[in-house]
N, C-alpha and C positions, 0 to 999 in steps of 0.2 A: 504494500500500500504506500502511496506517495501523497503527501500533503504539502501544499505551498502555504507559507505564512507571511502575511504582509501587515504592515502597520504604517500609520502616519502618511497616508496618500494625499490628504489635503487637496482633493479635487483633481489629481493627476493620476490616472490609472494606466498610463501608457506602459510603464515597466511591468505592471501586473499582467496586462494583455500579452506583451511580448514573452514573458516567462511562461505563462500558461500554454502558449502556442509552442514555444521552443522545447518545453519539458514534458509535453504530452506523452503518454496519458497521465492525467492527474485524477486522483480519487477524491480529494478534499481540498478546499480552500478555507483558510482561517484568516480573518481580518481582525486585527486587534485595536481598531478604533482610529478616530481622526482621519477619515470621515466614514461614518456608518453609511452615508448615502453612496459613497464610492463602492462600498461592500455590496450594497443592494444592486448597483449597476452591474457589477461583476457577476453576481448571482443570476441576474436576469439574462445576461448574455451567455452564460454557461449553465443552463438549466440541467444539464446532464452531470454536473459536478456538485457534490454536497458542499454547501457553503455555511460556515459558522462565523458569527461576528459578535463583537461586544462594542459598547460605546466608549469613546474617549472624552477627554475634558472639553474638546471643541464640539462635541456632538449633542450636548444638552441631554434631555431625557428621552432620546429617540429609541431607547431599547434597554436591554440588560447591560449591567456594568461588569459582570463576571459570569463565568460558566465553567462547567466541566464537560469536555468533549472526549468521545471515544474515537481513537484513531486506530483502527484494527483492534488489536488486543490491549492497547495502551490507553490509560486515562491521563488526560492533560488538563491542568487548570489554566484558564485563559482570562486575561483582563488587560486593560490598557496600561495600567501601571501607575497612574497618577494618584490613586487612592491607597496604594499598598507599599509599605516599606519592604525591603528584602526579607526581613524576618516574617512579615505577614504573608508574603508570597509562599515561603516555606511552610508556614503554619496552614494556610489554605490548601496547599497541595497535599500535605500529609493528612489533614482532616478528611479530605475527599478521596483518599486512596490513589493519588496521582503521583507518578514518578517525576513529573516535570511541571514547571510553570512557565507560561509564555506571557510576555508583557512588552509594551512599546514605550511610547511617550517621550523618551530621551532623544530620539532620532540618532542614537549611537548603538551600533550592533554590539552584542556581547553574548558570551556563552560560558557559564561557570556552574560548578556544583557547590551548593551550600547546604550543609547538614544533610547530605544524602539526596537532595532534590536538585535536579538540573534546572537552571534558570536561563532561558534564552530570550534575548531581545533581538528581533530581526533588523533593527535599525529603521530607517525611513525609505519607503519606496519612491519618494518624490523630493524631500527636503532634508538630505542627510547633514548631520553636524560632524561627521567624520569623513573618511576618504571618498565614498561613492554611494549612490543609491543602492539599496540592498534589500534582501528578503532572506527567508530561511526555507529549507526543505527538510521535511521529516520523512524518513523512509523506514519501513518496517517489513520484516519477513516473519510475521507471527510473533510468538512469545520469545523466540530465540534471539532475535536481534532487532535493534532499532537505533537510529542515530539522527542527529540534527546536523545540517551543514549550512553555514552562513555563506551567502553568495553576494559578491559585489557585482554590479551591472554598470558598465561604462556607457 
């Protein structure tokens, strides 16, 4: 199973569309907020792909602020990140039986393990504050293996 993870598109989904096309087949798209309306547009144009989304600080009350998603055999906690400290991400993930927590908000990609929970920020797909526009890929082959890869897109 392959999931693409985007955050902080802020009205520009061009990278998302290019990545979806280039990396097909895709089983799931996860959008971590800012802009939930971009996530809705992606879902509408890719009805054959499961799309999950949460709201960010620029989205108002347009939907849920956090969720737990099942990606194959793996449970992942998702949120935008503006309402959760690192310790809270770990706590939410553990409380919900998740091995990982995904968040955005900072526009800077990161990938680390804190107290046994993998915390991944895909960076920003449109307005990065680090080297390049970016997103993450989560690939799994059942319960035996799963990994995140951060991707810079020039």
